[in-house]
Phi, psi and omega in degrees: 000143180276133168251065178236152181292146169285173175298315181297316175301321179289326179286325181296321180300330183284335187286140182269035179231173188289149192306319182296318179293323177296328179294317179298310182299317188290335186282331189310328179302310183294341182259354184065028183230041181299319180302311181288325181285327178295320176298308182300312179296325172295321180285326173299331187275355177240175181297168177299125196280347182265158185296150176257151186250140171288156180301332183271007185297149179286154179305327173299321182284323182293325184284326178299315183291329177289322171303312182293318168304317170310327176302325183257347183298136172238129173287005175276343171134181190291327183290315182290326167307307176302320175295320181298321178293315177296317178299315179296319176297319176299315186294333185280356187067038174068034187278121177294334175290323170303315176304306183302319180286346177252008174066034180254149178276112184304308182306323183288315176291331175294321176295320171300320179297310180298323180293318182301316181295321176297317182289329178294318169310313181292310182307312179299327180295324187261016183279139170292167181296135175084353171298135171224138176288112183230176183248148176263004177075226180275351183283105185269353178311307174312318185294314176301311183295325178293324181292322182292326179302334184256324182255024183303328182286350182255009177295135182224149176243142172296120172268160186301345180281349185083013174256159175256146180221133185299151179283331176265120171083354184049049180276122178302134176219154179237163175290134183288144187305332183266007183283147177295343175287333182278339187245337188228142170067194185254152181298132173290168180287328184229142175217156174233000000 
């Protein structure tokens, strides 16, 4: 039996991001959402973009931070929320004052911009003939399908008990405390 990487596996191994995210990025050509997945991958590769509050921060400051987070939240999930943050940064022409007004860390978003540029170079390197990095615009369905292509083994369904269980192996999992699903809206039936 041959133990060699497939062409896709070899391309994934060249990406400086975790394998599931690399799979999403390389699949983005087929879903027509390369621009969006590049931004999401870059945001996943950097630290949490919002400023952190000390436990002793006053209630007004904590509420301001929560309001700023709410400006970007998508009930479509954390990945789309990260996309909204990056798009806002891009729309502001990468302005530090905008970051300050939105309780975002400018240096972290600049790092995400740099990571995105580098990932784009790699993505273009592994493009098949005729592949073009394009955008799906406001339609997040292709982005969600693309994310599932990489994170399929992390899919979990909400049980009647209110807990999530993975599709593979029925392992109990919980939503991370900083997830939009932990703080906003109602828990969705499916998560990755």
